[in-house]
PyMOL Python script that loads the backbone (N, CA, C, O; Angstrom):
from pymol import cmd

cmd.read_pdbstr("""\
ATOM      1  N   UNK A   1       9.587 -23.336  19.826  1.00  0.00           N
ATOM      2  CA  UNK A   1      10.068 -21.935  19.524  1.00  0.00           C
ATOM      3  C   UNK A   1       9.149 -21.011  20.000  1.00  0.00           C
ATOM      4  O   UNK A   1       7.953 -21.201  19.778  1.00  0.00           O
ATOM      5  N   UNK A   2       9.550 -19.980  20.659  1.00  0.00           N
ATOM      6  CA  UNK A   2       8.571 -18.961  21.400  1.00  0.00           C
ATOM      7  C   UNK A   2       8.717 -17.761  20.582  1.00  0.00           C
ATOM      8  O   UNK A   2       9.760 -17.319  20.100  1.00  0.00           O
ATOM      9  N   UNK A   3       7.565 -17.303  20.492  1.00  0.00           N
ATOM     10  CA  UNK A   3       7.443 -16.041  19.253  1.00  0.00           C
ATOM     11  C   UNK A   3       7.058 -15.023  20.588  1.00  0.00           C
ATOM     12  O   UNK A   3       6.069 -15.376  21.229  1.00  0.00           O
ATOM     13  N   UNK A   4       7.630 -14.034  20.955  1.00  0.00           N
ATOM     14  CA  UNK A   4       7.425 -12.865  21.867  1.00  0.00           C
ATOM     15  C   UNK A   4       6.931 -11.556  21.282  1.00  0.00           C
ATOM     16  O   UNK A   4       6.993 -11.274  20.085  1.00  0.00           O
ATOM     17  N   UNK A   5       6.440 -10.795  22.224  1.00  0.00           N
ATOM     18  CA  UNK A   5       5.627  -9.504  21.632  1.00  0.00           C
ATOM     19  C   UNK A   5       6.670  -8.786  20.758  1.00  0.00           C
ATOM     20  O   UNK A   5       6.343  -8.364  19.649  1.00  0.00           O
ATOM     21  N   UNK A   6       7.666  -8.668  21.139  1.00  0.00           N
ATOM     22  CA  UNK A   6       8.887  -7.725  20.263  1.00  0.00           C
ATOM     23  C   UNK A   6       8.887  -8.316  18.905  1.00  0.00           C
ATOM     24  O   UNK A   6       8.527  -7.628  17.950  1.00  0.00           O
ATOM     25  N   UNK A   7       9.256  -9.510  18.757  1.00  0.00           N
ATOM     26  CA  UNK A   7       9.353 -10.183  17.342  1.00  0.00           C
ATOM     27  C   UNK A   7       8.058 -10.053  16.738  1.00  0.00           C
ATOM     28  O   UNK A   7       8.167  -9.876  15.524  1.00  0.00           O
ATOM     29  N   UNK A   8       6.701 -10.079  17.202  1.00  0.00           N
ATOM     30  CA  UNK A   8       5.508 -10.064  16.554  1.00  0.00           C
ATOM     31  C   UNK A   8       5.503  -8.416  16.224  1.00  0.00           C
ATOM     32  O   UNK A   8       5.251  -7.997  15.095  1.00  0.00           O
ATOM     33  N   UNK A   9       5.760  -7.691  17.162  1.00  0.00           N
ATOM     34  CA  UNK A   9       5.791  -6.001  16.715  1.00  0.00           C
ATOM     35  C   UNK A   9       6.524  -5.857  15.645  1.00  0.00           C
ATOM     36  O   UNK A   9       6.041  -5.327  14.644  1.00  0.00           O
ATOM     37  N   UNK A  10       7.894  -6.332  15.678  1.00  0.00           N
ATOM     38  CA  UNK A  10       8.768  -6.159  14.391  1.00  0.00           C
ATOM     39  C   UNK A  10       8.298  -6.714  13.196  1.00  0.00           C
ATOM     40  O   UNK A  10       8.572  -6.075  12.180  1.00  0.00           O
ATOM     41  N   UNK A  11       7.602  -7.838  13.059  1.00  0.00           N
ATOM     42  CA  UNK A  11       7.091  -8.446  12.053  1.00  0.00           C
ATOM     43  C   UNK A  11       6.026  -7.593  11.618  1.00  0.00           C
ATOM     44  O   UNK A  11       6.066  -7.278  10.429  1.00  0.00           O
ATOM     45  N   UNK A  12       5.001  -7.108  12.370  1.00  0.00           N
ATOM     46  CA  UNK A  12       3.975  -6.207  11.862  1.00  0.00           C
ATOM     47  C   UNK A  12       4.322  -4.840  11.436  1.00  0.00           C
ATOM     48  O   UNK A  12       3.549  -4.198  10.725  1.00  0.00           O
ATOM     49  N   UNK A  13       5.597  -4.306  11.890  1.00  0.00           N
ATOM     50  CA  UNK A  13       5.952  -2.912  11.364  1.00  0.00           C
ATOM     51  C   UNK A  13       6.517  -3.267  10.198  1.00  0.00           C
ATOM     52  O   UNK A  13       6.417  -2.420   9.310  1.00  0.00           O
ATOM     53  N   UNK A  14       7.173  -4.428   9.884  1.00  0.00           N
ATOM     54  CA  UNK A  14       8.070  -4.342   8.600  1.00  0.00           C
ATOM     55  C   UNK A  14       7.093  -4.853   7.426  1.00  0.00           C
ATOM     56  O   UNK A  14       7.420  -4.707   6.248  1.00  0.00           O
ATOM     57  N   UNK A  15       5.988  -5.402   7.765  1.00  0.00           N
ATOM     58  CA  UNK A  15       4.982  -5.723   6.904  1.00  0.00           C
ATOM     59  C   UNK A  15       4.080  -4.332   6.441  1.00  0.00           C
ATOM     60  O   UNK A  15       3.779  -4.085   5.273  1.00  0.00           O
ATOM     61  N   UNK A  16       3.763  -3.588   7.477  1.00  0.00           N
ATOM     62  CA  UNK A  16       3.334  -2.439   7.515  1.00  0.00           C
ATOM     63  C   UNK A  16       3.981  -1.561   6.174  1.00  0.00           C
ATOM     64  O   UNK A  16       3.429  -1.193   5.138  1.00  0.00           O
ATOM     65  N   UNK A  17       5.334  -1.399   6.640  1.00  0.00           N
ATOM     66  CA  UNK A  17       6.177  -0.506   5.871  1.00  0.00           C
ATOM     67  C   UNK A  17       6.266  -1.145   4.211  1.00  0.00           C
ATOM     68  O   UNK A  17       6.300  -0.470   3.182  1.00  0.00           O
ATOM     69  N   UNK A  18       6.290  -2.583   4.322  1.00  0.00           N
ATOM     70  CA  UNK A  18       6.474  -3.243   2.915  1.00  0.00           C
ATOM     71  C   UNK A  18       5.220  -2.899   1.864  1.00  0.00           C
ATOM     72  O   UNK A  18       5.345  -2.595   0.678  1.00  0.00           O
ATOM     73  N   UNK A  19       4.037  -3.022   2.583  1.00  0.00           N
ATOM     74  CA  UNK A  19       2.774  -2.839   2.107  1.00  0.00           C
ATOM     75  C   UNK A  19       2.711  -1.264   1.613  1.00  0.00           C
ATOM     76  O   UNK A  19       2.408  -0.966   0.458  1.00  0.00           O
ATOM     77  N   UNK A  20       3.087  -0.144   2.791  1.00  0.00           N
ATOM     78  CA  UNK A  20       3.135   0.973   2.269  1.00  0.00           C
ATOM     79  C   UNK A  20       3.883   1.514   1.098  1.00  0.00           C
ATOM     80  O   UNK A  20       3.253   2.240   0.329  1.00  0.00           O
ATOM     81  N   UNK A  21       5.122   1.267   0.855  1.00  0.00           N
ATOM     82  CA  UNK A  21       5.978   1.208  -0.284  1.00  0.00           C
ATOM     83  C   UNK A  21       5.247   0.589  -1.346  1.00  0.00           C
ATOM     84  O   UNK A  21       5.387   1.207  -2.401  1.00  0.00           O
ATOM     85  N   UNK A  22       4.365  -0.630  -1.445  1.00  0.00           N
ATOM     86  CA  UNK A  22       4.000  -1.038  -2.671  1.00  0.00           C
ATOM     87  C   UNK A  22       2.905  -0.048  -3.142  1.00  0.00           C
ATOM     88  O   UNK A  22       2.793   0.435  -4.269  1.00  0.00           O
ATOM     89  N   UNK A  23       1.927   0.211  -1.792  1.00  0.00           N
ATOM     90  CA  UNK A  23       0.945   1.145  -2.226  1.00  0.00           C
ATOM     91  C   UNK A  23       1.275   2.525  -2.500  1.00  0.00           C
ATOM     92  O   UNK A  23       0.382   3.302  -2.836  1.00  0.00           O
ATOM     93  N   UNK A  24       2.503   2.909  -2.385  1.00  0.00           N
ATOM     94  CA  UNK A  24       2.833   4.343  -3.049  1.00  0.00           C
ATOM     95  C   UNK A  24       3.191   4.178  -4.408  1.00  0.00           C
ATOM     96  O   UNK A  24       2.905   5.072  -5.205  1.00  0.00           O
ATOM     97  N   UNK A  25       3.944   2.872  -4.884  1.00  0.00           N
ATOM     98  CA  UNK A  25       4.210   2.647  -6.430  1.00  0.00           C
ATOM     99  C   UNK A  25       2.910   2.423  -7.122  1.00  0.00           C
ATOM    100  O   UNK A  25       2.599   2.987  -8.171  1.00  0.00           O
ATOM    101  N   UNK A  26       2.104   1.498  -6.424  1.00  0.00           N
ATOM    102  CA  UNK A  26       0.809   1.462  -7.360  1.00  0.00           C
ATOM    103  C   UNK A  26       0.095   2.698  -7.144  1.00  0.00           C
ATOM    104  O   UNK A  26      -0.634   2.928  -8.109  1.00  0.00           O
ATOM    105  N   UNK A  27       0.030   3.539  -6.287  1.00  0.00           N
ATOM    106  CA  UNK A  27      -0.800   4.703  -6.193  1.00  0.00           C
ATOM    107  C   UNK A  27      -0.385   5.707  -7.195  1.00  0.00           C
ATOM    108  O   UNK A  27      -1.191   6.567  -7.551  1.00  0.00           O
ATOM    109  N   UNK A  28       0.820   5.663  -7.677  1.00  0.00           N
ATOM    110  CA  UNK A  28       1.463   6.704  -8.704  1.00  0.00           C
ATOM    111  C   UNK A  28       0.840   6.442  -9.996  1.00  0.00           C
ATOM    112  O   UNK A  28       0.611   7.268 -10.880  1.00  0.00           O
ATOM    113  N   UNK A  29       0.592   5.181  -9.999  1.00  0.00           N
ATOM    114  CA  UNK A  29       0.071   4.648 -11.375  1.00  0.00           C
ATOM    115  C   UNK A  29      -1.504   4.807 -11.439  1.00  0.00           C
ATOM    116  O   UNK A  29      -2.062   5.273 -12.432  1.00  0.00           O
ATOM    117  N   UNK A  30      -2.110   4.428 -10.424  1.00  0.00           N
ATOM    118  CA  UNK A  30      -3.560   4.189 -10.259  1.00  0.00           C
ATOM    119  C   UNK A  30      -4.295   5.207  -9.471  1.00  0.00           C
ATOM    120  O   UNK A  30      -5.507   4.995  -9.456  1.00  0.00           O
ATOM    121  N   UNK A  31      -3.938   6.160  -8.870  1.00  0.00           N
ATOM    122  CA  UNK A  31      -4.584   7.066  -8.150  1.00  0.00           C
ATOM    123  C   UNK A  31      -3.876   8.789  -8.419  1.00  0.00           C
ATOM    124  O   UNK A  31      -2.680   8.943  -8.663  1.00  0.00           O
ATOM    125  N   UNK A  32      -4.655   9.713  -8.338  1.00  0.00           N
ATOM    126  CA  UNK A  32      -3.978  11.114  -8.324  1.00  0.00           C
ATOM    127  C   UNK A  32      -3.277  11.484  -7.011  1.00  0.00           C
ATOM    128  O   UNK A  32      -2.451  12.393  -6.931  1.00  0.00           O
ATOM    129  N   UNK A  33      -3.671  10.708  -5.981  1.00  0.00           N
ATOM    130  CA  UNK A  33      -2.834  11.116  -4.701  1.00  0.00           C
ATOM    131  C   UNK A  33      -2.116  10.013  -4.134  1.00  0.00           C
ATOM    132  O   UNK A  33      -2.661   9.416  -3.205  1.00  0.00           O
ATOM    133  N   UNK A  34      -0.918   9.615  -4.553  1.00  0.00           N
ATOM    134  CA  UNK A  34       0.113   8.487  -4.085  1.00  0.00           C
ATOM    135  C   UNK A  34       0.140   8.740  -2.925  1.00  0.00           C
ATOM    136  O   UNK A  34      -0.201   7.713  -2.338  1.00  0.00           O
ATOM    137  N   UNK A  35       0.399   9.700  -2.068  1.00  0.00           N
ATOM    138  CA  UNK A  35       0.874   9.942  -0.548  1.00  0.00           C
ATOM    139  C   UNK A  35      -0.473   9.157   0.102  1.00  0.00           C
ATOM    140  O   UNK A  35      -0.275   8.214   0.868  1.00  0.00           O
ATOM    141  N   UNK A  36      -1.697   9.530  -0.191  1.00  0.00           N
ATOM    142  CA  UNK A  36      -2.643   9.216   0.630  1.00  0.00           C
ATOM    143  C   UNK A  36      -2.931   7.803   0.540  1.00  0.00           C
ATOM    144  O   UNK A  36      -3.486   7.188   1.450  1.00  0.00           O
ATOM    145  N   UNK A  37      -2.483   7.174  -0.776  1.00  0.00           N
ATOM    146  CA  UNK A  37      -2.768   5.849  -0.966  1.00  0.00           C
ATOM    147  C   UNK A  37      -1.627   5.044  -0.213  1.00  0.00           C
ATOM    148  O   UNK A  37      -1.831   3.910   0.221  1.00  0.00           O
ATOM    149  N   UNK A  38      -0.456   5.679  -0.090  1.00  0.00           N
ATOM    150  CA  UNK A  38       0.595   5.095   0.995  1.00  0.00           C
ATOM    151  C   UNK A  38       0.077   5.203   2.248  1.00  0.00           C
ATOM    152  O   UNK A  38      -0.112   4.155   2.867  1.00  0.00           O
ATOM    153  N   UNK A  39      -0.195   6.248   2.757  1.00  0.00           N
ATOM    154  CA  UNK A  39      -0.778   6.400   4.105  1.00  0.00           C
ATOM    155  C   UNK A  39      -1.920   5.400   4.691  1.00  0.00           C
ATOM    156  O   UNK A  39      -1.935   4.855   5.795  1.00  0.00           O
ATOM    157  N   UNK A  40      -2.699   5.330   3.828  1.00  0.00           N
ATOM    158  CA  UNK A  40      -3.943   4.453   3.904  1.00  0.00           C
ATOM    159  C   UNK A  40      -3.257   2.894   3.817  1.00  0.00           C
ATOM    160  O   UNK A  40      -3.762   1.994   4.488  1.00  0.00           O
ATOM    161  N   UNK A  41      -2.313   2.683   3.125  1.00  0.00           N
ATOM    162  CA  UNK A  41      -1.533   1.317   2.950  1.00  0.00           C
ATOM    163  C   UNK A  41      -0.787   0.673   3.987  1.00  0.00           C
ATOM    164  O   UNK A  41      -0.628  -0.501   4.320  1.00  0.00           O
ATOM    165  N   UNK A  42      -0.274   2.049   4.504  1.00  0.00           N
ATOM    166  CA  UNK A  42       0.536   1.901   5.904  1.00  0.00           C
ATOM    167  C   UNK A  42      -0.488   1.380   7.182  1.00  0.00           C
ATOM    168  O   UNK A  42      -0.203   0.497   7.991  1.00  0.00           O
ATOM    169  N   UNK A  43      -1.827   2.218   7.134  1.00  0.00           N
ATOM    170  CA  UNK A  43      -2.759   2.185   8.521  1.00  0.00           C
ATOM    171  C   UNK A  43      -3.292   0.291   7.997  1.00  0.00           C
ATOM    172  O   UNK A  43      -3.201  -0.654   8.781  1.00  0.00           O
ATOM    173  N   UNK A  44      -3.659   0.206   6.970  1.00  0.00           N
ATOM    174  CA  UNK A  44      -4.043  -1.069   6.770  1.00  0.00           C
ATOM    175  C   UNK A  44      -3.097  -2.196   6.898  1.00  0.00           C
ATOM    176  O   UNK A  44      -3.437  -3.335   7.218  1.00  0.00           O
ATOM    177  N   UNK A  45      -1.916  -1.828   6.635  1.00  0.00           N
ATOM    178  CA  UNK A  45      -0.665  -2.986   6.863  1.00  0.00           C
ATOM    179  C   UNK A  45      -0.439  -3.411   8.492  1.00  0.00           C
ATOM    180  O   UNK A  45       0.227  -4.320   8.987  1.00  0.00           O
ATOM    181  N   UNK A  46      -1.071  -2.621   8.954  1.00  0.00           N
ATOM    182  CA  UNK A  46      -1.032  -2.964  10.481  1.00  0.00           C
ATOM    183  C   UNK A  46      -1.734  -4.200  10.755  1.00  0.00           C
ATOM    184  O   UNK A  46      -1.395  -4.888  11.718  1.00  0.00           O
ATOM    185  N   UNK A  47      -2.738  -4.559   9.947  1.00  0.00           N
ATOM    186  CA  UNK A  47      -3.182  -5.805   9.919  1.00  0.00           C
ATOM    187  C   UNK A  47      -3.091  -6.498   8.526  1.00  0.00           C
ATOM    188  O   UNK A  47      -3.921  -6.351   7.629  1.00  0.00           O
ATOM    189  N   UNK A  48      -2.020  -7.239   8.466  1.00  0.00           N
ATOM    190  CA  UNK A  48      -1.406  -7.423   7.352  1.00  0.00           C
ATOM    191  C   UNK A  48      -2.469  -8.193   6.239  1.00  0.00           C
ATOM    192  O   UNK A  48      -2.169  -8.219   5.045  1.00  0.00           O
ATOM    193  N   UNK A  49      -3.613  -8.754   6.695  1.00  0.00           N
ATOM    194  CA  UNK A  49      -4.700  -9.327   5.756  1.00  0.00           C
ATOM    195  C   UNK A  49      -5.322  -8.131   5.085  1.00  0.00           C
ATOM    196  O   UNK A  49      -5.566  -8.093   3.880  1.00  0.00           O
ATOM    197  N   UNK A  50      -5.603  -6.996   6.079  1.00  0.00           N
ATOM    198  CA  UNK A  50      -6.262  -6.109   5.078  1.00  0.00           C
ATOM    199  C   UNK A  50      -5.340  -5.208   4.497  1.00  0.00           C
ATOM    200  O   UNK A  50      -5.786  -4.178   3.993  1.00  0.00           O
ATOM    201  N   UNK A  51      -4.104  -5.438   4.487  1.00  0.00           N
ATOM    202  CA  UNK A  51      -3.089  -4.588   3.668  1.00  0.00           C
ATOM    203  C   UNK A  51      -2.822  -5.604   2.349  1.00  0.00           C
ATOM    204  O   UNK A  51      -2.648  -5.133   1.225  1.00  0.00           O
ATOM    205  N   UNK A  52      -2.814  -6.592   2.531  1.00  0.00           N
ATOM    206  CA  UNK A  52      -2.819  -7.522   1.141  1.00  0.00           C
ATOM    207  C   UNK A  52      -4.292  -7.346   0.313  1.00  0.00           C
ATOM    208  O   UNK A  52      -4.286  -7.434  -0.915  1.00  0.00           O
ATOM    209  N   UNK A  53      -5.242  -7.155   0.871  1.00  0.00           N
ATOM    210  CA  UNK A  53      -6.617  -7.140   0.296  1.00  0.00           C
ATOM    211  C   UNK A  53      -6.783  -5.707  -0.296  1.00  0.00           C
ATOM    212  O   UNK A  53      -7.562  -5.569  -1.239  1.00  0.00           O
ATOM    213  N   UNK A  54      -6.076  -4.588   0.215  1.00  0.00           N
ATOM    214  CA  UNK A  54      -5.982  -3.282  -0.373  1.00  0.00           C
ATOM    215  C   UNK A  54      -4.979  -3.292  -1.545  1.00  0.00           C
ATOM    216  O   UNK A  54      -5.196  -2.753  -2.631  1.00  0.00           O
ATOM    217  N   UNK A  55      -3.797  -3.997  -1.195  1.00  0.00           N
ATOM    218  CA  UNK A  55      -2.922  -3.898  -2.642  1.00  0.00           C
ATOM    219  C   UNK A  55      -3.651  -4.601  -3.661  1.00  0.00           C
ATOM    220  O   UNK A  55      -3.469  -4.136  -4.787  1.00  0.00           O
ATOM    221  N   UNK A  56      -4.555  -5.753  -3.579  1.00  0.00           N
ATOM    222  CA  UNK A  56      -5.150  -6.304  -4.399  1.00  0.00           C
ATOM    223  C   UNK A  56      -6.233  -5.332  -5.223  1.00  0.00           C
ATOM    224  O   UNK A  56      -6.454  -5.228  -6.429  1.00  0.00           O
ATOM    225  N   UNK A  57      -6.637  -4.866  -4.414  1.00  0.00           N
ATOM    226  CA  UNK A  57      -7.708  -3.754  -5.065  1.00  0.00           C
ATOM    227  C   UNK A  57      -7.195  -2.455  -5.612  1.00  0.00           C
ATOM    228  O   UNK A  57      -7.918  -1.670  -6.226  1.00  0.00           O
ATOM    229  N   UNK A  58      -5.855  -2.244  -5.356  1.00  0.00           N
ATOM    230  CA  UNK A  58      -5.047  -1.073  -6.481  1.00  0.00           C
ATOM    231  C   UNK A  58      -4.719  -1.866  -7.276  1.00  0.00           C
ATOM    232  O   UNK A  58      -4.941  -1.241  -8.314  1.00  0.00           O
ATOM    233  N   UNK A  59      -4.161  -3.265  -7.712  1.00  0.00           N
ATOM    234  CA  UNK A  59      -3.747  -3.563  -8.588  1.00  0.00           C
ATOM    235  C   UNK A  59      -4.824  -3.756  -9.586  1.00  0.00           C
ATOM    236  O   UNK A  59      -4.585  -3.503 -10.767  1.00  0.00           O
ATOM    237  N   UNK A  60      -6.186  -4.255  -9.155  1.00  0.00           N
ATOM    238  CA  UNK A  60      -7.187  -4.355 -10.329  1.00  0.00           C
ATOM    239  C   UNK A  60      -7.827  -3.073 -10.738  1.00  0.00           C
ATOM    240  O   UNK A  60      -8.681  -3.035 -11.624  1.00  0.00           O
ATOM    241  N   UNK A  61      -7.370  -1.915 -10.026  1.00  0.00           N
ATOM    242  CA  UNK A  61      -8.021  -0.519 -10.497  1.00  0.00           C
ATOM    243  C   UNK A  61      -7.289  -0.086 -11.505  1.00  0.00           C
ATOM    244  O   UNK A  61      -6.062  -0.135 -11.427  1.00  0.00           O
ATOM    245  N   UNK A  62      -8.001   0.467 -12.745  1.00  0.00           N
ATOM    246  CA  UNK A  62      -7.496   0.707 -13.848  1.00  0.00           C
ATOM    247  C   UNK A  62      -6.110   2.005 -13.573  1.00  0.00           C
ATOM    248  O   UNK A  62      -5.993   2.635 -12.522  1.00  0.00           O
ATOM    249  N   UNK A  63      -5.412   2.122 -14.496  1.00  0.00           N
ATOM    250  CA  UNK A  63      -4.575   3.236 -14.658  1.00  0.00           C
ATOM    251  C   UNK A  63      -5.153   4.598 -14.932  1.00  0.00           C
ATOM    252  O   UNK A  63      -6.217   4.642 -15.549  1.00  0.00           O
ATOM    253  N   UNK A  64      -4.557   5.751 -14.533  1.00  0.00           N
ATOM    254  CA  UNK A  64      -4.952   7.014 -14.881  1.00  0.00           C
ATOM    255  C   UNK A  64      -4.450   7.482 -15.864  1.00  0.00           C
ATOM    256  O   UNK A  64      -3.323   7.047 -16.101  1.00  0.00           O
ATOM    257  N   UNK A  65      -4.977   8.460 -16.784  1.00  0.00           N
ATOM    258  CA  UNK A  65      -4.122   8.913 -17.659  1.00  0.00           C
ATOM    259  C   UNK A  65      -3.517  10.226 -17.192  1.00  0.00           C
ATOM    260  O   UNK A  65      -4.111  11.029 -16.472  1.00  0.00           O
ATOM    261  N   UNK A  66      -2.411  10.362 -17.614  1.00  0.00           N
ATOM    262  CA  UNK A  66      -1.749  11.776 -17.334  1.00  0.00           C
ATOM    263  C   UNK A  66      -2.493  12.970 -17.775  1.00  0.00           C
ATOM    264  O   UNK A  66      -3.251  12.859 -18.739  1.00  0.00           O
ATOM    265  N   UNK A  67      -2.345  14.208 -17.114  1.00  0.00           N
ATOM    266  CA  UNK A  67      -3.104  15.304 -17.742  1.00  0.00           C
ATOM    267  C   UNK A  67      -2.685  15.943 -18.867  1.00  0.00           C
ATOM    268  O   UNK A  67      -3.370  16.680 -19.577  1.00  0.00           O
ATOM    269  N   UNK A  68      -1.352  15.591 -19.038  1.00  0.00           N
ATOM    270  CA  UNK A  68      -0.933  16.232 -20.338  1.00  0.00           C
ATOM    271  C   UNK A  68      -1.033  15.380 -21.348  1.00  0.00           C
ATOM    272  O   UNK A  68      -0.910  15.850 -22.479  1.00  0.00           O
ATOM    273  N   UNK A  69      -1.285  13.879 -21.184  1.00  0.00           N
ATOM    274  CA  UNK A  69      -1.691  12.953 -22.529  1.00  0.00           C
ATOM    275  C   UNK A  69      -3.014  13.261 -22.825  1.00  0.00           C
ATOM    276  O   UNK A  69      -3.361  13.509 -23.979  1.00  0.00           O
ATOM    277  N   UNK A  70      -3.812  13.267 -21.849  1.00  0.00           N
ATOM    278  CA  UNK A  70      -5.171  13.587 -21.843  1.00  0.00           C
ATOM    279  C   UNK A  70      -5.545  14.882 -23.049  1.00  0.00           C
ATOM    280  O   UNK A  70      -6.399  14.946 -23.933  1.00  0.00           O
ATOM    281  N   UNK A  71      -4.611  15.705 -22.656  1.00  0.00           N
ATOM    282  CA  UNK A  71      -5.066  17.053 -23.524  1.00  0.00           C
ATOM    283  C   UNK A  71      -4.627  16.809 -25.004  1.00  0.00           C
ATOM    284  O   UNK A  71      -5.237  17.226 -25.988  1.00  0.00           O
ATOM    285  N   UNK A  72      -3.771  16.259 -25.013  1.00  0.00           N
ATOM    286  CA  UNK A  72      -3.215  15.874 -26.678  1.00  0.00           C
ATOM    287  C   UNK A  72      -3.708  15.104 -27.555  1.00  0.00           C
ATOM    288  O   UNK A  72      -3.158  14.984 -28.650  1.00  0.00           O
TER     289      UNK A  72
END
""", "prot")
cmd.dss("prot")
cmd.show_as("cartoon", "prot")
cmd.util.cbc("prot")
cmd.orient("prot")
């Protein structure tokens, strides 16, 4: 079975998008800047191993408390 550059590129792009979406949802709970977390997730997702490591780091990070809950 041959794997050409187009199939490899599509695989990399899809994996980067999946990591980007997962980073955004984790970033909403774990960081104050979910868009930055998603952007970093997309960039690291271009190298799938780094993207997976980034998701693990986000999962292990503690949840942030919302501003209104902290004041109450």
